[in-house]
N, C-alpha and C positions, 0 to 999 in steps of 0.2 A: 504494500500500500504506500502511495507517495506521502511524503512529509509535507503537510500544508502549513504555510507560514505567511505572515503579513510583513510588508516592507513599505516604508514611505514612498510615495510617488516622487521620483527625482528626474533629473535631466535624462538619464539613461532609459527610464521606463515611460516617460510622459507620452511620447507618440504612440507607443504600443498600447498604453492604457486607453487613450482617447479613441483608438481604432476598435476597441472592444464594443460589441453591440448587444443589446438585449433582444430577446425574442419578441416578435410582433405583439403577442398577447401581454407582454410586460410593459409596453410603451407608456401606458397611462399611469403607471405606478412609480416609476423612477425617472429622474432627470438624466440627460446625457452626461457621460463622464466628464467631458470638457467643461460643461456648466458647473458641475459639482466641484471640480478642481478650482475653477475661477472663484466660486463662492467661498471656498476655503481660504483663498487669498484675501478676501474682503472681511470674512468673519473668522477671527483667530481661534474661536472655540470649535471649529470644524477640523477634523483630521482625515484627509484622504489617504487611503492605503491600497496598494496593489496586493492581490492575492496570488500566491505561488503554490504550485504542487511540485515539489522538488525544485527544479530550476526553471520550470515553465510557468509563464504568466497565464493565469486562468480566470482572473476576475478582478473586480474593483469593489471597494466598500468605503463608506465614510461614516464617521460618528461624530457627535458633538452636541453641544447645548444650543438649541435654537431659541433665541430670546423672543421671537415672534410667535412661538407656538403656545 
């Protein structure tokens, strides 16, 4: 089984992360990755992370405190 781990989105992973796409049925539930990464630059409480299985990029996630929620 692959080892799953999280890494900060950095200059090396940025373009690969923004190329990741959701399935069509997920479109209404999550923002595009590029929007989320930009939002994290504006709101310091958001943390964008790349998801890896071993050394392969497999996903993206973000967590943080949303003061507007």
